[in-house]
C-alpha positions in Angstrom: -116.1 134.8 28.5 -118.9 132.0 28.6 -120.5 130.0 26.1 -124.3 129.4 26.5 -123.7 126.3 23.3 -121.3 124.2 22.1 -121.2 126.7 18.8 -121.3 130.3 18.6 -120.6 131.8 15.4 -118.7 135.4 15.4 -120.6 137.1 12.1 -118.5 138.3 9.5 -118.3 142.1 9.4 -119.6 143.5 6.1 -118.9 145.9 4.0 -121.8 148.5 3.9 -123.0 148.4 0.3 -121.8 145.0 -0.1 -118.2 145.3 -1.4 -118.8 141.6 -2.3 -119.4 139.7 -5.4 -122.7 138.5 -5.3 -123.6 135.1 -4.6 -120.1 134.6 -3.4 -120.5 133.2 0.1 -118.2 133.5 3.0 -114.9 131.9 4.0 -115.5 129.9 7.4 -112.5 129.4 9.5 -112.9 126.8 12.6 -111.5 128.1 16.1 -111.8 124.7 18.3 -110.8 125.9 21.3 -111.1 125.7 25.5 -113.8 127.8 26.2 -113.8 125.8 29.1 -111.2 123.2 31.2 -107.5 123.9 31.5 -107.5 126.5 28.8 -110.3 128.8 29.7 -107.8 131.2 31.3 -106.4 132.3 28.4 -109.1 131.1 25.2 -110.9 134.7 25.2 -107.8 136.4 24.6 -107.1 133.7 21.7 -110.6 134.4 20.2 -110.4 138.5 20.5 -107.1 138.0 18.5 -108.6 136.1 16.0 -112.1 138.5 16.0 -109.3 141.3 14.7 -107.7 139.6 12.1 -110.9 138.9 10.4 -112.5 142.5 11.3 -109.3 144.0 9.8 -109.4 141.7 6.7 -112.7 142.5 6.3 -112.8 145.9 6.0 -110.4 145.6 3.5 -112.4 143.6 0.8 -111.9 140.1 2.1 -110.5 137.4 0.9 -110.5 136.9 -3.1 -113.6 139.3 -2.7 -115.2 137.0 -0.3 -115.6 137.9 3.7 -114.1 135.8 6.4 -116.5 134.3 8.7 -115.2 132.5 11.8 -117.3 129.4 13.9 -116.0 129.7 17.6 -116.3 125.9 19.0 -115.4 124.8 22.1 -113.4 122.0 22.5 -113.6 121.8 26.7 -109.8 121.7 26.5 -109.5 117.9 26.0 -109.8 114.7 23.6 -113.3 114.0 23.8 -114.5 117.5 23.6 -112.0 118.4 20.4 -113.2 115.4 18.9 -117.0 116.5 19.4 -116.1 120.1 18.1 -113.5 119.0 15.2 -116.0 116.5 13.8 -119.2 119.5 13.6 -117.0 121.7 12.3 -115.2 119.8 9.8 -118.4 117.7 8.9 -121.6 120.3 9.8 -120.4 123.4 9.6 -118.4 122.7 6.5 -115.6 125.0 7.1 -112.6 125.8 5.1 -109.9 125.7 7.6 -109.5 125.6 11.2 -106.8 127.5 13.0 -106.4 127.3 16.9 -104.7 127.5 19.5 -105.4 124.0 21.6 -103.8 121.6 24.2 -102.0 118.6 22.6 -104.7 115.8 23.4 -107.1 118.3 21.8 -105.0 118.7 19.0 -104.4 114.8 19.1 -107.8 113.7 19.2 -109.0 116.3 15.8 -106.2 115.3 13.5 -107.6 112.4 12.6 -111.0 114.3 11.8 -108.3 116.8 9.6 -107.6 114.2 7.8 -110.8 112.5 6.9 -111.8 115.7 6.2 -108.9 117.0 4.3 -109.1 120.6 5.6 -106.4 122.3 6.1 -105.4 122.8 10.0 -102.8 125.7 11.3 -102.0 125.0 15.2 -101.1 128.2 17.2 -100.4 127.2 20.5 -96.2 126.4 21.1 -96.0 122.6 22.2 -93.8 120.0 22.3 -92.9 119.5 18.6 -93.1 116.7 16.1 -97.0 116.9 15.0 -96.7 115.7 11.6 -99.6 115.1 9.8 -100.1 116.6 5.8 -102.7 119.0 6.8 -101.2 120.4 9.8 -99.0 123.8 9.8 -97.5 125.2 13.2 -96.7 128.8 13.3 -95.6 128.5 17.1 -92.6 127.3 19.6 -91.4 123.9 19.8 -89.0 122.9 22.6 -85.7 123.5 20.5 -86.9 126.7 19.9 -88.4 127.8 23.8 -86.0 125.8 26.7 -82.4 126.1 25.4 -82.5 129.8 26.7 -83.9 129.2 29.6 -81.6 126.2 31.2 -78.4 128.2 29.7 -79.6 131.2 32.2 -79.9 129.3 35.0 -76.9 127.8 34.8 -75.7 130.9 34.1 -77.1 131.5 37.7 -75.1 128.8 39.0 -77.8 125.8 39.4 -76.9 122.6 38.5 -79.5 121.0 40.1 -83.5 121.0 38.6 -86.6 119.7 39.6 -89.5 119.3 37.3 -93.0 119.4 37.6 -95.3 118.9 34.5 -99.4 118.3 33.9 -99.8 114.5 32.7 -100.3 114.4 28.9 -98.2 114.8 25.5 -97.5 118.6 26.4 -96.6 117.8 29.7 -94.5 115.0 29.0 -93.4 116.1 26.0 -91.7 119.3 27.5 -89.9 118.0 30.4 -88.6 115.0 28.0 -86.8 117.8 26.3 -85.6 119.6 29.3 -84.4 117.0 30.8 -82.5 115.4 27.7 -80.7 119.4 27.6 -80.1 119.9 31.1 -78.0 116.4 31.4 -76.4 117.4 28.1 -75.1 120.3 29.5 -73.7 118.4 32.6 -76.8 119.3 34.9 -78.7 117.1 36.7 -82.9 116.2 37.4 -83.1 115.6 40.9 -86.7 115.0 40.6 -89.5 114.5 38.1 -93.5 114.3 39.1 -96.7 115.5 37.1 -100.3 115.8 38.1 -103.5 114.6 36.0 -103.8 117.6 33.5 -107.2 118.6 35.6 -105.6 118.1 39.1 -105.7 120.8 41.5 -103.5 120.0 45.1 -100.2 119.4 44.0 -98.6 119.4 47.7 -97.3 116.3 48.0 -95.1 117.7 44.6 -94.0 120.7 46.4 -93.2 118.3 49.4 -90.5 116.2 47.1 -89.0 119.1 45.9 -88.2 121.3 49.0 -86.6 117.3 49.8 -84.8 116.9 46.9 -81.9 119.5 47.0 -82.7 121.4 44.4 -81.3 124.4 43.2 -84.0 125.2 40.2 -87.5 124.3 39.0 -88.8 123.6 35.3 -92.2 123.4 35.4 -95.0 122.3 31.8 -98.6 121.9 32.8 -101.2 122.8 30.8 -101.4 126.4 29.4 -104.0 128.5 32.3 -105.5 126.8 35.0 -103.0 124.5 36.6 -99.9 127.5 35.9 -102.1 129.1 38.6 -102.5 126.7 41.2 -99.3 125.4 41.2 -98.4 128.7 41.1 -100.1 130.1 44.1 -99.0 126.4 46.5 -95.8 127.0 45.8 -95.9 130.5 47.0 -97.7 129.3 49.3 -95.5 126.6 50.6 -92.3 129.0 50.5 -90.7 127.8 47.6 -87.8 130.5 46.5 -86.4 128.5 43.9 -85.3 129.8 40.8 -88.2 129.0 38.7 -88.4 128.8 35.2 -92.1 127.8 33.7 -92.4 126.1 30.5 -95.6 127.1 29.7 -96.9 130.2 31.2 -97.9 133.3 28.9 -98.2 136.6 29.4 -102.2 136.9 30.2 -102.2 133.7 32.7 -98.9 135.8 34.6 -101.1 139.2 34.9 -104.0 137.2 35.9 -102.0 135.7 39.1 -100.7 138.5 40.4 -97.9 138.3 42.6 -97.2 134.9 42.9 -95.9 135.2 39.3 -93.0 137.7 40.2 -89.8 136.4 38.9 -91.0 133.4 37.1 -89.0 133.3 34.2 -90.4 132.4 30.3 -89.1 131.8 27.0 -91.5 133.2 24.6 -92.1 134.1 20.9 -94.5 137.1 22.3 -94.3 139.7 24.2 -96.3 142.8 24.9 -92.8 144.9 25.1 -91.8 143.8 21.5 -91.0 147.4 19.6 -91.7 147.5 16.3 -94.0 149.1 13.9 -96.5 146.2 13.5 -96.6 145.3 17.0 -97.3 148.8 18.4 -100.0 148.5 16.0 -101.7 145.4 16.9 -101.8 146.7 20.3 -103.6 150.2 19.6 -105.8 148.4 17.3 -106.4 145.5 20.2 -107.7 148.2 22.6 -109.5 149.7 20.3 -111.7 147.0 19.7 -111.8 145.8 23.1 -111.4 148.4 25.6 -112.0 147.1 29.3 -112.9 144.0 28.0 -109.0 143.5 26.0 -107.4 140.2 27.7 -103.9 140.3 27.4 -102.5 140.0 24.3 -99.9 137.0 24.3 -97.8 134.4 23.3 -101.1 132.0 22.8 -102.7 134.5 21.5 -100.9 136.2 18.8 -99.8 133.3 16.3 -103.9 133.1 16.2 -103.8 136.5 15.2 -101.1 136.2 12.4 -102.3 132.4 11.4 -105.8 134.2 9.9 -103.2 136.5 7.8 -101.0 133.5 6.7 -104.2 132.0 5.6 -105.5 134.7 3.7 -102.2 134.7 1.6 -102.2 131.3 1.2 -105.2 131.6 -0.6 -104.7 134.5 -2.4 -101.5 132.6 -3.9 -103.8 129.7 -4.6 -106.1 131.7 -5.8 -108.6 129.6 -4.6 -109.6 128.1 -1.1 -109.5 124.2 -2.1 -107.2 122.4 0.4 -104.4 120.9 -1.7 -103.6 124.6 -3.3 -103.7 126.1 -0.4 -101.6 123.6 1.5 -99.0 123.9 -1.0 -98.9 127.6 -0.6 -98.8 127.8 3.1 -95.0 127.2 3.3 -94.2 129.5 0.8 -96.0 132.6 2.0 -95.0 134.9 4.8 -96.9 137.6 6.9 -95.3 140.5 9.0 -97.1 141.2 12.4 -96.4 141.8 16.0 -94.2 139.0 16.4 -91.8 139.9 13.5 -92.0 138.2 10.2 -93.2 134.5 10.6 -93.3 131.9 7.6 -94.5 128.2 7.9 -90.9 126.7 6.0 -89.5 124.7 8.1 -91.1 121.0 7.8 -94.3 122.7 8.5 -92.6 125.0 11.1 -91.2 128.2 11.9 -88.3 130.0 12.6 -89.2 132.3 15.3 -87.2 134.9 17.4 -87.8 134.3 20.8 -87.7 136.1 23.9 -86.4 135.5 27.4 -87.8 137.4 30.0 -89.2 137.8 33.7 -92.5 138.4 35.1 -92.7 141.6 37.4 -95.0 142.1 40.0 -97.5 143.9 38.2 -97.2 140.8 35.8 -95.8 142.4 32.9 -92.7 140.6 31.1 -89.2 142.1 31.2 -86.6 140.8 28.3 -83.4 139.4 29.4 -82.1 138.2 26.3 -83.4 137.9 23.0 -82.8 135.1 20.5 -83.5 136.4 16.7 -84.8 133.4 14.0 -84.5 130.3 15.4 -84.7 127.5 14.1 -87.4 124.8 15.2 -85.0 121.8 14.0 -86.0 118.5 12.9 -89.8 118.2 13.4 -91.3 116.4 10.2 -88.3 115.6 7.7 -91.3 112.9 5.6 -93.7 115.9 4.9 
């Protein structure tokens, strides 16, 4: 998805005959997302999910009788781009809310701007946890929900020595810090831990260390999108066939890898194979709207869809788009969608059903085991 400029406005769906009250302007949802940079592999699917949610809500009459409108901004997957995107969305575009999947670097750079502008911000990306701000709510997983199923499974398969590889930024290091702690708490040993800058592409030296380490299993935590692809391709090219768990790969990215992704273990709050009426309806609607252009719905895009509905519920409960009443309502409302019932009631985070899955040669994910309503643990106790 190419964006010729920093911003592109996706117009709200206006009903024939003007179902909205005269003079009521649209409720503007800002979506800063990595259309370029590391997240560019997955960002188009995130935008598609947001577009479907807005279309459905507007077709049903909008929110408080007003249409929703998306304002998409490219944050370039990093801090510098996020500062520009957040600043323009909050202070120039004057959006009512920010709803976005972003890298941790982008999120951290944008949060001071969110605080200054006092705009609600729903973060829809899985991340390393413990990002706490009165304006921030999170409907995606944290390490306490994602890592234990993977390590427990690998231990059950006989692994005791682990090698960790990550992208050198908040998410990569935060996820692997938790993974190391959990591995060691279960009696395992970390025999190596290596990082490459988020925009790095040559993993050769790290793979050499991995092969010499005596590791029995590999856990990686790289920036979502491109780094997952380059690392996995080079691992396969080097003949690495250890049990391999990726803490950052989503189902859509796995499909883009082709056969290289086969066998990777993932732990996710969403896979397309979830057997529910809500997921079936969502997938049918996505296919109907986007057809051949549909990007595979995944654990980074589906929370975006659900977050738009959670915001709708909070605005309706508050009876206004004013920030404070909406923020007060966000941990009280819920939405039942493709992942089940989501409520950000645990210190601005959400209990989630998690799925341990294994990527198949066609990029699909076979669920090995599921874990219902996993608590996010202590994230933001002072909020």
